[in-house]
C-alpha positions in Angstrom: -111.1 173.7 103.2 -112.8 170.4 103.8 -111.4 167.2 102.2 -113.6 166.0 99.3 -115.3 162.7 100.1 -115.8 160.7 97.0 -119.0 158.5 96.9 -119.3 155.5 94.7 -120.0 157.5 91.6 -122.0 155.9 88.9 -123.8 158.6 86.8 -122.6 161.5 84.7 -124.6 163.7 87.0 -122.6 162.6 90.0 -119.3 163.1 88.1 -120.5 166.6 87.1 -121.4 167.5 90.7 -117.9 166.4 91.8 -116.2 168.5 89.1 -118.3 171.6 89.9 -117.7 171.1 93.7 -113.9 170.8 93.2 -113.6 173.9 91.1 -116.0 176.0 93.2 -113.9 175.2 96.3 -110.7 176.1 94.4 -112.3 179.4 93.4 -113.3 180.2 97.0 -109.8 179.5 98.2 -108.7 182.7 96.4 -111.5 184.9 97.8 -109.6 186.4 100.7 -106.6 187.4 98.6 -108.8 188.9 95.9 -110.6 191.0 98.4 -107.2 192.4 99.6 -106.7 193.6 96.0 -102.9 193.4 96.1 -102.1 190.8 93.5 -103.9 190.5 90.2 -102.8 186.8 89.9 -105.3 185.9 92.6 -108.2 187.3 90.6 -106.9 185.5 87.6 -106.8 182.2 89.4 -110.3 182.8 90.8 -111.6 183.4 87.3 -109.9 180.2 86.1 -111.8 178.3 88.8 -115.0 179.6 87.4 -114.5 178.3 83.9 
């Protein structure tokens, strides 16, 4: 996963973008484990990232 680069944020739109980007990356970090279908906790964590 790439490190998040924080620009000089000034608008609510930019803050929203950063929040969505952070949680989307978090969700994707569980993808491989979910596809293995061995631990339901990984699916749970992926769903939390989508909230």
